[in-house]
PLY file of the C-alpha trace (Angstrom):
ply
format ascii 1.0
element vertex 309
property float x
property float y
property float z
element edge 308
property int vertex1
property int vertex2
end_header
68.95 -237.39 -28.69
64.95 -237.03 -27.66
63.39 -233.93 -29.07
61.65 -232.25 -26.24
59.10 -229.06 -26.62
58.86 -226.29 -24.27
57.87 -222.91 -23.24
60.22 -220.72 -24.20
61.99 -219.02 -21.90
60.92 -215.07 -21.99
64.31 -214.32 -19.19
66.71 -216.15 -21.81
68.61 -214.28 -24.96
69.73 -217.64 -25.84
65.99 -218.82 -26.30
65.27 -215.48 -27.98
68.14 -215.85 -30.26
67.57 -219.47 -31.11
63.71 -218.95 -31.90
64.84 -215.92 -34.16
67.28 -217.85 -35.65
65.26 -220.58 -36.60
62.94 -218.05 -38.19
65.29 -216.59 -40.45
65.76 -219.84 -41.87
62.57 -220.93 -42.06
60.32 -217.85 -43.46
63.62 -215.24 -44.81
60.99 -212.86 -46.59
59.77 -211.94 -42.51
62.04 -209.55 -40.27
62.75 -211.34 -37.07
65.18 -210.18 -34.37
65.58 -211.51 -30.41
63.56 -208.70 -29.90
60.90 -208.92 -31.92
60.38 -212.47 -30.24
60.09 -211.46 -27.11
57.43 -207.92 -28.06
54.67 -209.82 -28.24
55.07 -212.02 -25.03
55.72 -209.58 -23.17
52.88 -207.02 -24.40
50.38 -209.09 -25.92
46.31 -208.71 -24.74
46.06 -211.27 -21.93
42.82 -212.57 -23.62
44.76 -214.03 -26.41
46.91 -216.12 -24.47
50.08 -215.88 -26.33
52.68 -218.08 -26.64
55.82 -219.43 -27.69
56.66 -222.42 -27.72
60.58 -224.43 -28.88
61.33 -227.70 -30.13
64.73 -228.71 -28.19
67.21 -231.40 -29.40
70.42 -231.84 -28.05
70.35 -228.49 -26.46
69.48 -226.94 -29.64
66.45 -225.40 -30.97
65.54 -226.73 -34.06
61.77 -225.98 -34.33
59.72 -222.82 -33.14
56.02 -222.06 -32.78
53.97 -218.92 -32.30
49.68 -219.22 -30.66
47.09 -217.32 -29.10
43.30 -216.87 -29.73
41.38 -214.35 -31.76
40.29 -212.12 -28.27
39.32 -209.66 -30.63
36.62 -211.62 -32.34
33.16 -211.67 -32.15
33.41 -215.43 -32.65
35.00 -217.21 -29.63
36.97 -220.01 -29.77
39.32 -219.65 -32.51
42.87 -219.82 -32.01
45.82 -219.95 -34.60
49.13 -221.04 -34.71
52.89 -220.61 -36.74
54.89 -223.69 -36.56
58.42 -223.85 -37.78
60.72 -226.65 -38.33
64.36 -225.95 -39.46
64.94 -228.28 -43.05
67.82 -229.73 -42.17
65.91 -230.66 -39.18
63.19 -231.82 -40.59
61.48 -235.51 -40.35
62.53 -236.01 -36.74
58.67 -235.62 -35.97
59.41 -231.51 -34.01
56.86 -230.39 -36.41
54.30 -233.40 -34.92
55.11 -232.27 -31.62
55.03 -229.28 -32.10
51.45 -228.96 -33.26
50.29 -231.74 -30.85
51.62 -229.36 -28.32
49.76 -225.80 -30.22
46.18 -228.32 -30.22
46.20 -229.37 -26.88
47.07 -225.87 -25.70
44.23 -224.01 -27.49
41.97 -226.58 -26.44
42.69 -226.13 -22.91
41.65 -222.56 -23.39
38.15 -223.33 -25.21
39.59 -223.12 -28.77
37.01 -224.96 -31.13
39.09 -224.15 -34.37
42.86 -223.85 -35.27
44.43 -221.71 -38.19
47.70 -222.30 -39.34
50.41 -221.05 -42.05
51.70 -223.27 -44.29
54.31 -222.35 -46.59
53.12 -223.53 -49.88
55.22 -226.69 -50.65
54.10 -230.46 -51.46
55.59 -232.23 -48.13
54.18 -229.35 -45.91
50.76 -229.24 -47.47
50.68 -233.39 -47.10
51.81 -232.58 -43.36
48.61 -230.89 -42.70
46.49 -232.07 -44.43
47.72 -235.58 -42.84
46.61 -233.97 -39.27
42.71 -233.12 -40.60
43.70 -230.02 -41.72
41.52 -228.06 -44.53
43.21 -225.54 -46.64
41.85 -222.19 -46.65
43.36 -218.71 -48.01
46.87 -218.61 -49.39
48.99 -215.11 -49.63
52.22 -214.11 -51.37
55.63 -213.00 -49.82
57.37 -209.95 -52.14
60.98 -209.10 -52.01
62.61 -205.93 -53.76
65.82 -205.31 -54.22
66.37 -202.08 -53.00
69.55 -201.69 -53.67
69.91 -202.66 -57.66
66.39 -202.04 -58.60
64.39 -198.70 -59.89
62.06 -197.18 -57.76
59.25 -195.18 -59.40
60.75 -191.32 -59.50
59.36 -189.66 -56.49
56.29 -187.59 -56.86
54.84 -184.01 -55.69
51.90 -184.67 -53.21
48.79 -183.16 -54.96
46.85 -180.01 -53.54
46.06 -180.48 -49.92
48.37 -183.47 -49.33
51.34 -183.25 -46.77
53.47 -186.08 -46.03
54.58 -187.23 -42.85
56.53 -189.90 -40.91
55.26 -191.73 -38.05
57.86 -189.98 -36.22
56.17 -186.59 -36.15
53.03 -188.30 -34.45
55.22 -189.36 -31.77
53.46 -187.08 -28.77
49.69 -188.52 -30.39
49.63 -191.84 -32.28
46.14 -192.29 -31.38
45.32 -190.70 -35.29
47.27 -193.37 -36.76
45.29 -195.88 -34.58
41.85 -195.19 -36.01
43.12 -195.37 -39.14
45.19 -198.27 -39.00
42.26 -199.79 -37.51
39.90 -198.94 -40.20
42.21 -200.10 -42.83
42.95 -203.22 -41.24
38.84 -204.18 -40.50
38.69 -204.31 -44.45
41.77 -206.45 -45.05
41.28 -209.82 -46.45
40.92 -212.47 -43.78
39.38 -215.87 -42.01
39.50 -214.31 -38.62
37.47 -211.05 -38.29
38.17 -208.96 -35.61
36.53 -205.81 -33.98
38.16 -202.71 -32.84
41.61 -202.73 -31.14
41.85 -201.15 -27.59
44.09 -197.73 -27.85
46.37 -198.94 -25.07
47.05 -202.35 -26.45
47.73 -201.22 -29.69
49.87 -198.85 -28.45
51.93 -201.56 -26.63
51.72 -204.45 -29.64
51.93 -202.11 -32.80
53.26 -198.78 -32.16
56.02 -199.85 -29.72
56.94 -203.00 -31.55
60.55 -203.69 -31.85
61.01 -203.25 -35.69
58.77 -200.41 -36.19
60.89 -197.73 -37.90
58.51 -194.50 -37.26
61.17 -192.25 -39.67
60.51 -194.09 -42.62
56.64 -194.84 -41.41
55.18 -192.57 -43.83
51.43 -190.94 -44.01
49.75 -188.82 -46.37
47.57 -186.46 -44.32
44.81 -184.08 -45.41
43.33 -181.62 -43.84
45.17 -182.05 -40.74
44.22 -185.72 -40.55
45.61 -188.86 -41.17
44.30 -190.08 -44.82
46.41 -193.07 -45.81
49.59 -194.94 -44.79
52.79 -197.44 -44.72
53.98 -198.61 -41.41
57.93 -199.23 -42.02
60.25 -202.42 -40.58
63.31 -202.47 -40.40
66.16 -204.87 -38.69
68.79 -202.20 -38.08
70.96 -203.49 -40.64
69.93 -203.96 -44.24
66.39 -205.48 -44.18
62.81 -203.34 -45.18
59.65 -204.46 -44.57
56.31 -203.16 -45.15
54.14 -203.82 -42.03
50.82 -202.33 -42.85
49.31 -200.34 -45.88
46.16 -198.84 -46.19
43.97 -195.98 -47.13
41.02 -194.32 -45.16
37.75 -195.08 -46.71
36.45 -191.44 -47.51
40.26 -191.18 -49.21
40.54 -194.61 -51.47
41.13 -194.01 -55.35
43.48 -191.37 -54.88
46.56 -193.15 -54.86
47.50 -191.71 -51.42
48.96 -195.36 -50.46
50.96 -195.48 -53.44
51.99 -191.78 -52.41
53.20 -192.44 -48.87
55.14 -196.47 -49.35
56.93 -194.90 -53.06
58.10 -191.95 -50.26
58.86 -194.41 -47.72
60.89 -197.27 -49.97
63.06 -193.93 -51.50
63.57 -193.03 -47.99
64.40 -196.81 -46.93
67.20 -197.47 -50.18
68.45 -194.06 -48.86
69.04 -195.40 -45.01
71.02 -197.83 -46.82
68.70 -200.63 -46.82
69.45 -203.01 -49.88
66.09 -205.76 -49.28
62.25 -204.87 -49.02
59.93 -207.74 -48.34
56.36 -207.16 -48.31
53.12 -209.51 -47.94
49.49 -209.84 -49.47
46.53 -211.85 -49.51
46.26 -214.04 -53.29
42.49 -211.97 -53.51
43.95 -208.52 -53.12
44.36 -207.58 -56.56
44.71 -204.01 -56.25
48.07 -204.48 -53.68
49.55 -206.77 -55.80
49.26 -204.62 -58.45
50.55 -201.64 -56.79
53.53 -203.98 -55.26
54.31 -205.25 -58.84
54.42 -201.83 -59.68
56.98 -200.95 -57.50
59.04 -203.85 -58.73
58.24 -206.18 -56.13
57.89 -209.63 -57.26
56.36 -212.80 -55.63
59.52 -214.93 -53.73
57.43 -217.18 -52.10
53.36 -218.82 -50.72
51.95 -219.85 -47.84
48.58 -221.13 -47.34
46.21 -220.89 -44.56
45.03 -224.65 -42.72
42.10 -224.86 -40.02
40.80 -227.56 -38.54
38.08 -228.15 -36.15
38.96 -228.90 -32.58
37.00 -232.67 -31.38
0 1
1 2
2 3
3 4
4 5
5 6
6 7
7 8
8 9
9 10
10 11
11 12
12 13
13 14
14 15
15 16
16 17
17 18
18 19
19 20
20 21
21 22
22 23
23 24
24 25
25 26
26 27
27 28
28 29
29 30
30 31
31 32
32 33
33 34
34 35
35 36
36 37
37 38
38 39
39 40
40 41
41 42
42 43
43 44
44 45
45 46
46 47
47 48
48 49
49 50
50 51
51 52
52 53
53 54
54 55
55 56
56 57
57 58
58 59
59 60
60 61
61 62
62 63
63 64
64 65
65 66
66 67
67 68
68 69
69 70
70 71
71 72
72 73
73 74
74 75
75 76
76 77
77 78
78 79
79 80
80 81
81 82
82 83
83 84
84 85
85 86
86 87
87 88
88 89
89 90
90 91
91 92
92 93
93 94
94 95
95 96
96 97
97 98
98 99
99 100
100 101
101 102
102 103
103 104
104 105
105 106
106 107
107 108
108 109
109 110
110 111
111 112
112 113
113 114
114 115
115 116
116 117
117 118
118 119
119 120
120 121
121 122
122 123
123 124
124 125
125 126
126 127
127 128
128 129
129 130
130 131
131 132
132 133
133 134
134 135
135 136
136 137
137 138
138 139
139 140
140 141
141 142
142 143
143 144
144 145
145 146
146 147
147 148
148 149
149 150
150 151
151 152
152 153
153 154
154 155
155 156
156 157
157 158
158 159
159 160
160 161
161 162
162 163
163 164
164 165
165 166
166 167
167 168
168 169
169 170
170 171
171 172
172 173
173 174
174 175
175 176
176 177
177 178
178 179
179 180
180 181
181 182
182 183
183 184
184 185
185 186
186 187
187 188
188 189
189 190
190 191
191 192
192 193
193 194
194 195
195 196
196 197
197 198
198 199
199 200
200 201
201 202
202 203
203 204
204 205
205 206
206 207
207 208
208 209
209 210
210 211
211 212
212 213
213 214
214 215
215 216
216 217
217 218
218 219
219 220
220 221
221 222
222 223
223 224
224 225
225 226
226 227
227 228
228 229
229 230
230 231
231 232
232 233
233 234
234 235
235 236
236 237
237 238
238 239
239 240
240 241
241 242
242 243
243 244
244 245
245 246
246 247
247 248
248 249
249 250
250 251
251 252
252 253
253 254
254 255
255 256
256 257
257 258
258 259
259 260
260 261
261 262
262 263
263 264
264 265
265 266
266 267
267 268
268 269
269 270
270 271
271 272
272 273
273 274
274 275
275 276
276 277
277 278
278 279
279 280
280 281
281 282
282 283
283 284
284 285
285 286
286 287
287 288
288 289
289 290
290 291
291 292
292 293
293 294
294 295
295 296
296 297
297 298
298 299
299 300
300 301
301 302
302 303
303 304
304 305
305 306
306 307
307 308
């Protein structure tokens, strides 16, 4: 049967389940549920022109892509995408069809540059390079055995520091928005972004279906959030760190490590058996912290970029 590429149907549970299934098969270190697939499609900023496409063969989804514009960057015309095809359905042309659709869609929206993440394997890298993409930065996926591993012992917070959960900020999450925005702006990235809009952050981040407020942990100093780790869970046995960061004025005090260790202990007590996170390969301080927890690198991905003609 011929492979067709089409938009994901936002009102189709089967599409969302098929998309999520492909993501779990191809990137098992990232949490994915049908709800988390549909959330950005429904709640991303309109200027991002976020989209999701599927490659379908004989009624079965075998490849997926999500794409959008960096609407919050001072440099216009930058697009990004993540293309995934099931290994048992590769070499049938699905990846090429999806990537061509991405480039055409983004070009029609005014993009002049496209960034794509590629798993660090010879076939995947060759696929991107044959199509005119050049390698940029890289990132690690890391895994921690929560069930069988030994976490560092819990530590009491230092004087003047209080540990709270994300749920404690349910009535007014704006302080977490300010902290997240500051910490995220210092994350290594090919695409520089400016401060997010609070309303957009509420929809896209705070109300994300994978966010677990009870396991999200915040170190508070003098009444203000100073460091945090945002926890994602799949509702079954998998936990992931969505973001860990510290306000600039409080860096070097070990507060992010304190918050993350507390969150990991809480996650294990709640029955989660695997923990995942990700780091830019150049982010030595955070990699060292994760190795201290016992995380091990389980995969690497490389970001490729191409100028559209």
